[in-house]
N, CA, C and O atoms as CSV, one atom per row, in Angstrom:
chain,resi,resn,atom,element,x,y,z
A,1,MET,N,N,-85.704,31.250,38.798
A,1,MET,CA,C,-84.999,32.597,39.564
A,1,MET,C,C,-83.858,32.696,39.819
A,1,MET,O,O,-83.250,33.764,39.746
A,2,ASN,N,N,-83.231,31.344,40.250
A,2,ASN,CA,C,-82.029,31.071,40.520
A,2,ASN,C,C,-80.896,31.553,39.195
A,2,ASN,O,O,-79.850,32.185,39.343
A,3,GLY,N,N,-81.436,31.076,38.007
A,3,GLY,CA,C,-80.475,31.630,37.073
A,3,GLY,C,C,-80.320,33.295,36.599
A,3,GLY,O,O,-79.338,33.776,36.032
A,4,GLY,N,N,-81.702,34.093,37.039
A,4,GLY,CA,C,-81.786,35.331,37.126
A,4,GLY,C,C,-80.909,35.888,38.300
A,4,GLY,O,O,-80.103,36.795,38.092
A,5,ASP,N,N,-81.040,35.467,39.231
A,5,ASP,CA,C,-80.285,35.714,40.631
A,5,ASP,C,C,-78.846,35.598,40.449
A,5,ASP,O,O,-78.113,36.395,41.035
A,6,SER,N,N,-78.335,34.637,39.653
A,6,SER,CA,C,-77.154,34.327,39.464
A,6,SER,C,C,-76.616,35.591,38.534
A,6,SER,O,O,-75.742,36.386,38.877
A,7,ALA,N,N,-77.331,35.594,37.293
A,7,ALA,CA,C,-77.122,36.735,36.554
A,7,ALA,C,C,-76.555,38.025,37.272
A,7,ALA,O,O,-75.479,38.624,37.260
A,8,LEU,N,N,-77.808,38.179,37.919
A,8,LEU,CA,C,-77.707,39.584,38.842
A,8,LEU,C,C,-76.491,39.629,39.685
A,8,LEU,O,O,-75.679,40.553,39.636
A,9,ASP,N,N,-76.399,38.636,40.432
A,9,ASP,CA,C,-75.077,38.444,41.389
A,9,ASP,C,C,-74.034,38.810,40.747
A,9,ASP,O,O,-73.263,39.621,41.259
A,10,LEU,N,N,-73.788,38.240,39.395
A,10,LEU,CA,C,-72.586,38.264,38.540
A,10,LEU,C,C,-72.130,40.014,38.135
A,10,LEU,O,O,-71.100,40.687,38.106
A,11,ALA,N,N,-73.682,40.216,37.852
A,11,ALA,CA,C,-73.261,41.582,37.210
A,11,ALA,C,C,-73.078,42.834,38.490
A,11,ALA,O,O,-72.380,43.829,38.298
A,12,ALA,N,N,-73.785,42.598,39.723
A,12,ALA,CA,C,-73.417,43.254,40.901
A,12,ALA,C,C,-71.823,43.223,41.345
A,12,ALA,O,O,-71.233,44.186,41.836
A,13,LYS,N,N,-71.137,41.683,41.026
A,13,LYS,CA,C,-70.017,41.487,41.322
A,13,LYS,C,C,-69.016,42.364,40.683
A,13,LYS,O,O,-68.073,42.971,41.192
A,14,ARG,N,N,-69.462,42.296,39.339
A,14,ARG,CA,C,-68.472,42.945,38.213
A,14,ARG,C,C,-68.610,44.437,38.697
A,14,ARG,O,O,-67.590,45.016,39.070
A,15,LEU,N,N,-69.999,45.178,38.710
A,15,LEU,CA,C,-70.376,46.281,39.076
A,15,LEU,C,C,-69.260,46.937,40.277
A,15,LEU,O,O,-68.674,48.010,40.138
A,16,GLU,N,N,-69.138,46.084,41.383
A,16,GLU,CA,C,-68.259,46.378,42.491
A,16,GLU,C,C,-66.638,46.225,42.212
A,16,GLU,O,O,-65.762,46.846,42.814
A,17,ARG,N,N,-66.476,45.431,41.352
A,17,ARG,CA,C,-64.787,45.342,40.958
A,17,ARG,C,C,-64.684,46.826,40.128
A,17,ARG,O,O,-63.774,47.650,40.218
A,18,ALA,N,N,-65.686,46.884,39.445
A,18,ALA,CA,C,-65.325,48.212,38.291
A,18,ALA,C,C,-65.282,49.656,39.334
A,18,ALA,O,O,-64.520,50.622,39.358
A,19,ILE,N,N,-66.386,49.307,40.087
A,19,ILE,CA,C,-66.046,50.408,41.153
A,19,ILE,C,C,-65.069,50.892,42.049
A,19,ILE,O,O,-64.703,52.024,42.366
A,20,ALA,N,N,-64.692,49.584,42.425
A,20,ALA,CA,C,-63.415,49.402,43.068
A,20,ALA,C,C,-62.190,49.923,42.440
A,20,ALA,O,O,-61.334,50.699,42.866
A,21,LEU,N,N,-62.331,49.253,41.228
A,21,LEU,CA,C,-61.049,49.859,40.125
A,21,LEU,C,C,-61.059,51.284,40.130
A,21,LEU,O,O,-60.037,51.882,40.466
A,22,LEU,N,N,-62.163,51.946,39.775
A,22,LEU,CA,C,-62.469,53.419,39.436
A,22,LEU,C,C,-61.901,54.157,40.552
A,22,LEU,O,O,-61.127,55.112,40.482
A,23,GLU,N,N,-62.459,53.502,41.770
A,23,GLU,CA,C,-61.833,54.468,43.022
A,23,GLU,C,C,-60.465,54.246,43.442
A,23,GLU,O,O,-59.868,54.978,44.232
A,24,GLN,N,N,-59.924,53.070,42.811
A,24,GLN,CA,C,-58.167,53.006,43.098
A,24,GLN,C,C,-57.468,53.784,42.067
A,24,GLN,O,O,-56.339,54.229,42.276
A,25,ARG,N,N,-58.117,53.969,40.928
A,25,ARG,CA,C,-57.540,54.863,39.836
A,25,ARG,C,C,-57.867,56.378,40.131
A,25,ARG,O,O,-57.030,57.215,39.794
A,26,LEU,N,N,-58.939,56.743,40.690
A,26,LEU,CA,C,-59.282,57.977,41.374
A,26,LEU,C,C,-58.237,58.533,42.162
A,26,LEU,O,O,-57.703,59.642,42.125
A,27,SER,N,N,-58.019,57.350,43.017
A,27,SER,CA,C,-56.952,57.682,44.313
A,27,SER,C,C,-55.382,58.033,43.923
A,27,SER,O,O,-54.668,58.894,44.436
A,28,GLU,N,N,-55.030,57.018,42.760
A,28,GLU,CA,C,-53.743,57.194,42.294
A,28,GLU,C,C,-53.677,58.676,41.486
A,28,GLU,O,O,-52.739,59.472,41.517
A,29,ARG,N,N,-54.898,58.802,40.784
A,29,ARG,CA,C,-54.736,60.292,40.005
A,29,ARG,C,C,-54.530,61.586,41.188
A,29,ARG,O,O,-53.701,62.496,41.154
A,30,LEU,N,N,-55.397,61.360,42.033
A,30,LEU,CA,C,-55.479,62.540,43.160
A,30,LEU,C,C,-53.977,62.551,43.890
A,30,LEU,O,O,-53.416,63.607,44.181
A,31,LYS,N,N,-53.457,61.361,44.120
A,31,LYS,CA,C,-52.115,61.307,44.757
A,31,LYS,C,C,-51.009,62.196,43.774
A,31,LYS,O,O,-50.395,63.213,44.100
A,32,HIS,N,N,-50.971,61.528,42.575
A,32,HIS,CA,C,-50.248,62.143,41.734
A,32,HIS,C,C,-50.441,63.684,41.514
A,32,HIS,O,O,-49.505,64.483,41.542
A,33,ALA,N,N,-51.883,64.053,41.271
A,33,ALA,CA,C,-52.010,65.545,41.196
A,33,ALA,C,C,-51.308,66.406,42.566
A,33,ALA,O,O,-50.816,67.531,42.477
A,34,ALA,N,N,-51.393,65.616,43.784
A,34,ALA,CA,C,-50.616,66.283,44.712
A,34,ALA,C,C,-49.286,66.242,44.572
A,34,ALA,O,O,-48.666,67.298,44.699
A,35,ASP,N,N,-48.647,65.132,44.310
A,35,ASP,CA,C,-47.314,64.749,44.149
A,35,ASP,C,C,-46.706,66.152,42.983
A,35,ASP,O,O,-45.709,66.873,43.017
A,36,GLY,N,N,-47.713,66.058,42.168
A,36,GLY,CA,C,-47.318,67.186,40.844
A,36,GLY,C,C,-47.342,68.664,41.621
A,36,GLY,O,O,-46.507,69.481,41.233
A,37,ASP,N,N,-48.065,68.976,42.476
A,37,ASP,CA,C,-47.874,70.286,43.146
A,37,ASP,C,C,-46.465,70.410,44.035
A,37,ASP,O,O,-45.675,71.354,44.009
A,38,LEU,N,N,-46.392,69.405,44.689
A,38,LEU,CA,C,-45.166,69.430,45.393
A,38,LEU,C,C,-44.139,69.440,44.491
A,38,LEU,O,O,-43.243,70.241,44.760
A,39,PHE,N,N,-43.963,68.587,43.194
A,39,PHE,CA,C,-42.936,68.888,42.187
A,39,PHE,C,C,-42.879,70.472,41.841
A,39,PHE,O,O,-41.794,71.053,41.863
A,40,ASP,N,N,-43.777,70.979,41.602
A,40,ASP,CA,C,-43.993,72.392,40.952
A,40,ASP,C,C,-43.484,73.417,41.977
A,40,ASP,O,O,-42.971,74.432,41.506
A,41,GLN,N,N,-43.560,73.284,43.424
A,41,GLN,CA,C,-43.064,73.733,44.458
A,41,GLN,C,C,-41.459,73.560,44.534
A,41,GLN,O,O,-40.666,74.498,44.612
A,42,ASP,N,N,-41.116,72.135,44.497
A,42,ASP,CA,C,-39.890,71.960,44.607
A,42,ASP,C,C,-39.103,72.826,43.000
A,42,ASP,O,O,-37.969,73.297,43.090
A,43,ARG,N,N,-39.662,72.884,42.058
A,43,ARG,CA,C,-39.047,73.231,40.925
A,43,ARG,C,C,-39.129,74.653,40.983
A,43,ARG,O,O,-38.290,75.218,40.281
A,44,ALA,N,N,-39.945,75.428,41.656
A,44,ALA,CA,C,-39.816,76.864,41.737
A,44,ALA,C,C,-38.686,77.233,42.731
A,44,ALA,O,O,-37.981,78.209,42.475
A,45,ARG,N,N,-38.492,76.550,43.777
A,45,ARG,CA,C,-37.783,76.760,45.012
A,45,ARG,C,C,-36.282,76.522,44.296
A,45,ARG,O,O,-35.345,77.276,44.561
A,46,LEU,N,N,-36.161,75.494,43.442
A,46,LEU,CA,C,-35.116,75.249,42.867
A,46,LEU,C,C,-34.484,76.236,42.031
A,46,LEU,O,O,-33.321,76.628,42.123
A,47,ALA,N,N,-35.359,76.599,41.210
A,47,ALA,CA,C,-35.198,77.832,40.123
A,47,ALA,C,C,-34.874,78.986,41.191
A,47,ALA,O,O,-33.730,79.401,41.005
A,48,ALA,N,N,-35.443,79.552,42.119
A,48,ALA,CA,C,-35.125,80.843,42.833
A,48,ALA,C,C,-33.723,80.627,43.510
A,48,ALA,O,O,-32.959,81.574,43.693
A,49,GLU,N,N,-33.424,79.360,43.867
A,49,GLU,CA,C,-31.959,79.046,44.559
A,49,GLU,C,C,-31.142,79.196,43.261
A,49,GLU,O,O,-30.094,79.827,43.399
A,50,LEU,N,N,-31.398,78.775,42.128
A,50,LEU,CA,C,-30.332,78.991,40.903
A,50,LEU,C,C,-30.344,80.245,40.657
A,50,LEU,O,O,-29.214,80.656,40.397
A,51,ASP,N,N,-31.373,81.257,40.620
A,51,ASP,CA,C,-31.040,82.551,40.096
A,51,ASP,C,C,-30.202,83.003,41.291
A,51,ASP,O,O,-29.312,83.789,40.970
A,52,GLN,N,N,-30.275,82.656,42.785
A,52,GLN,CA,C,-29.515,83.276,43.696
A,52,GLN,C,C,-28.051,83.042,43.389
A,52,GLN,O,O,-27.241,83.969,43.376
A,53,ALA,N,N,-27.727,81.776,43.142
A,53,ALA,CA,C,-26.621,81.325,42.853
A,53,ALA,C,C,-25.845,81.824,41.957
A,53,ALA,O,O,-24.619,81.932,41.969
A,54,ARG,N,N,-26.877,82.234,40.893
A,54,ARG,CA,C,-26.066,82.966,39.558
A,54,ARG,C,C,-25.755,84.165,39.579
A,54,ARG,O,O,-24.878,84.653,38.866
A,55,ALA,N,N,-26.638,84.961,40.643
A,55,ALA,CA,C,-26.570,86.334,41.085
A,55,ALA,C,C,-25.178,86.284,41.767
A,55,ALA,O,O,-24.316,86.987,41.241
A,56,ARG,N,N,-24.859,85.623,42.763
A,56,ARG,CA,C,-23.842,85.534,43.600
A,56,ARG,C,C,-22.435,85.090,42.812
A,56,ARG,O,O,-21.349,85.504,43.220
A,57,GLU,N,N,-22.541,84.245,41.694
A,57,GLU,CA,C,-21.655,84.140,40.759
A,57,GLU,C,C,-21.065,85.174,40.156
A,57,GLU,O,O,-19.848,85.346,40.095
A,58,ARG,N,N,-22.241,86.163,39.518
A,58,ARG,CA,C,-21.722,87.259,38.860
A,58,ARG,C,C,-20.874,87.954,39.887
A,58,ARG,O,O,-19.736,88.343,39.628
A,59,GLU,N,N,-21.499,88.115,41.157
A,59,GLU,CA,C,-20.829,89.162,42.039
A,59,GLU,C,C,-19.332,88.851,42.523
A,59,GLU,O,O,-18.472,89.648,42.899
A,60,LEU,N,N,-19.275,87.439,42.400
A,60,LEU,CA,C,-17.833,86.980,42.961
A,60,LEU,C,C,-17.059,87.226,41.764
A,60,LEU,O,O,-15.945,87.717,41.951
A,61,GLU,N,N,-17.495,86.934,40.295
A,61,GLU,CA,C,-16.724,87.265,39.277
A,61,GLU,C,C,-16.306,88.907,39.238
A,61,GLU,O,O,-15.216,89.154,38.722
A,62,GLU,N,N,-16.958,89.836,39.656
A,62,GLU,CA,C,-16.758,90.959,39.490
A,62,GLU,C,C,-15.617,91.501,40.708
A,62,GLU,O,O,-14.773,92.391,40.594
A,63,ALA,N,N,-15.862,90.794,41.669
A,63,ALA,CA,C,-14.962,90.918,42.891
A,63,ALA,C,C,-13.687,90.542,42.450
A,63,ALA,O,O,-12.674,91.223,42.610
A,64,GLY,N,N,-13.757,89.196,41.763
A,64,GLY,CA,C,-12.391,88.636,41.118
A,64,GLY,C,C,-11.740,89.379,40.081
A,64,GLY,O,O,-10.514,89.493,40.103
A,65,ALA,N,N,-12.412,89.882,39.201
A,65,ALA,CA,C,-11.885,91.195,38.303
A,65,ALA,C,C,-11.488,92.096,38.723
A,65,ALA,O,O,-10.524,92.532,38.094
A,66,GLU,N,N,-11.895,92.873,39.891
A,66,GLU,CA,C,-11.588,93.896,40.546
A,66,GLU,C,C,-10.305,93.547,41.375
A,66,GLU,O,O,-9.462,94.423,41.182
A,67,ALA,N,N,-9.902,92.659,42.155
A,67,ALA,CA,C,-9.002,92.367,42.844
A,67,ALA,C,C,-7.572,91.844,41.824
A,67,ALA,O,O,-6.368,91.967,42.049
A,68,SER,N,N,-8.213,91.308,40.799
A,68,SER,CA,C,-7.057,91.063,39.785
A,68,SER,C,C,-6.680,92.444,39.193
A,68,SER,O,O,-5.478,92.703,39.125
A,69,ALA,N,N,-7.506,93.285,38.794
A,69,ALA,CA,C,-6.862,94.549,38.333
A,69,ALA,C,C,-6.214,95.290,39.154
A,69,ALA,O,O,-5.362,96.079,38.746
A,70,ALA,N,N,-6.660,95.089,41.059
A,70,ALA,CA,C,-5.859,95.809,41.778
A,70,ALA,C,C,-4.592,95.127,42.032
A,70,ALA,O,O,-3.659,95.799,42.472
A,71,LEU,N,N,-4.435,93.861,41.809
A,71,LEU,CA,C,-3.110,92.924,41.599
A,71,LEU,C,C,-2.197,93.438,40.836
A,71,LEU,O,O,-1.063,93.743,41.206
A,72,GLY,N,N,-2.680,93.567,39.657
A,72,GLY,CA,C,-2.023,94.038,38.548
A,72,GLY,C,C,-1.169,95.526,38.608
A,72,GLY,O,O,-0.028,95.749,38.205
A,73,ARG,N,N,-2.045,96.368,39.194
A,73,ARG,CA,C,-1.684,97.779,39.536
A,73,ARG,C,C,-0.744,97.678,40.580
A,73,ARG,O,O,0.057,98.613,40.562
A,74,ALA,N,N,-0.548,96.743,41.612
A,74,ALA,CA,C,0.328,96.831,42.917
A,74,ALA,C,C,1.604,96.121,42.051
A,74,ALA,O,O,2.756,96.525,42.204
A,75,ILE,N,N,1.263,95.024,41.131
A,75,ILE,CA,C,2.843,94.490,40.502
A,75,ILE,C,C,3.574,95.664,39.977
A,75,ILE,O,O,4.716,96.033,40.249
A,76,THR,N,N,2.506,96.300,38.992
A,76,THR,CA,C,3.016,97.616,38.180
A,76,THR,C,C,4.059,98.451,39.366
A,76,THR,O,O,5.285,98.354,39.300
A,77,GLU,N,N,3.601,98.979,40.058
A,77,GLU,CA,C,3.885,99.853,40.920
A,77,GLU,C,C,5.180,99.267,41.575
A,77,GLU,O,O,6.185,99.978,41.544
A,78,ILE,N,N,5.247,98.050,42.158
A,78,ILE,CA,C,6.441,97.443,42.680
A,78,ILE,C,C,7.384,97.396,41.874
A,78,ILE,O,O,8.524,97.644,42.267
A,79,ARG,N,N,7.068,96.993,40.264
A,79,ARG,CA,C,8.152,97.011,39.363
A,79,ARG,C,C,8.948,98.117,39.329
A,79,ARG,O,O,10.178,98.156,39.348
A,80,ALA,N,N,7.956,99.252,39.265
A,80,ALA,CA,C,8.347,100.501,38.874
A,80,ALA,C,C,9.397,101.124,39.960
A,80,ALA,O,O,10.340,101.870,39.696
A,81,ALA,N,N,9.010,100.642,41.242
A,81,ALA,CA,C,9.666,101.137,42.601
A,81,ALA,C,C,11.008,100.494,42.493
A,81,ALA,O,O,12.106,101.015,42.686
A,82,LEU,N,N,10.695,99.150,42.116
A,82,LEU,CA,C,12.168,98.279,41.977
A,82,LEU,C,C,13.102,98.605,40.911
A,82,LEU,O,O,14.291,98.527,41.221
A,83,ASN,N,N,12.818,98.955,39.715
A,83,ASN,CA,C,13.319,99.693,38.946
A,83,ASN,C,C,13.760,100.835,38.985
A,83,ASN,O,O,14.690,101.142,38.240
A,84,GLY,N,N,13.145,101.848,39.958
A,84,GLY,CA,C,13.566,102.993,40.207
A,84,GLY,C,C,14.752,103.139,40.962
A,84,GLY,O,O,15.696,103.882,40.696
A,85,HIS,N,N,14.594,102.136,42.222
A,85,HIS,CA,C,15.894,101.735,43.195
A,85,HIS,C,C,17.213,101.353,42.320
A,85,HIS,O,O,18.310,101.900,42.436
A,86,ALA,N,N,16.909,100.394,41.498
A,86,ALA,CA,C,17.997,99.511,40.619
A,86,ALA,C,C,18.334,100.392,39.670
A,86,ALA,O,O,19.394,99.977,39.202
A,87,GLY,N,N,17.976,101.505,39.059
A,87,GLY,CA,C,18.793,102.443,38.243
A,87,GLY,C,C,19.344,103.548,39.430
A,87,GLY,O,O,20.357,104.218,39.227
A,88,GLN,N,N,18.727,103.631,40.416
A,88,GLN,CA,C,19.806,104.644,41.331
A,88,GLN,C,C,21.122,103.794,41.871
A,88,GLN,O,O,22.158,104.338,42.255
A,89,GLU,N,N,20.940,102.629,41.839
A,89,GLU,CA,C,22.200,101.754,42.274
A,89,GLU,C,C,23.129,102.096,41.342
A,89,GLU,O,O,24.150,102.582,41.829
A,90,HIS,N,N,23.099,101.986,39.981
A,90,HIS,CA,C,24.172,101.863,38.901
A,90,HIS,C,C,24.435,103.418,38.835
A,90,HIS,O,O,25.276,103.870,38.058
C-alpha cells in the first residue's frame, strides 16, 4: 500500500500545484482585466481632454485671425492718415 499511497500522494501534490498555478494565473488575468478598465477610462478621459484642447485651439486661431485682420485695418488707417497729413504739408 505504500506504493499506492506514494503515487496517490504524488498525484495529490501535482494537483495542488496545478490548482495553485491556475489560481495564480486567474488572479493575474483578473488584475489585468481591472487594469484594462482603468486604461480604457484613462484613454476616454484623455480623448475628451484632447477634443477640448482642439476646440480651444480652433477658438484661438479664429481670435488670432480676427486680431490680425483688425491690426491690418488699423495699420491701413494709420498709413492713410499719415499720408493725408504728409500730403497737406507739401
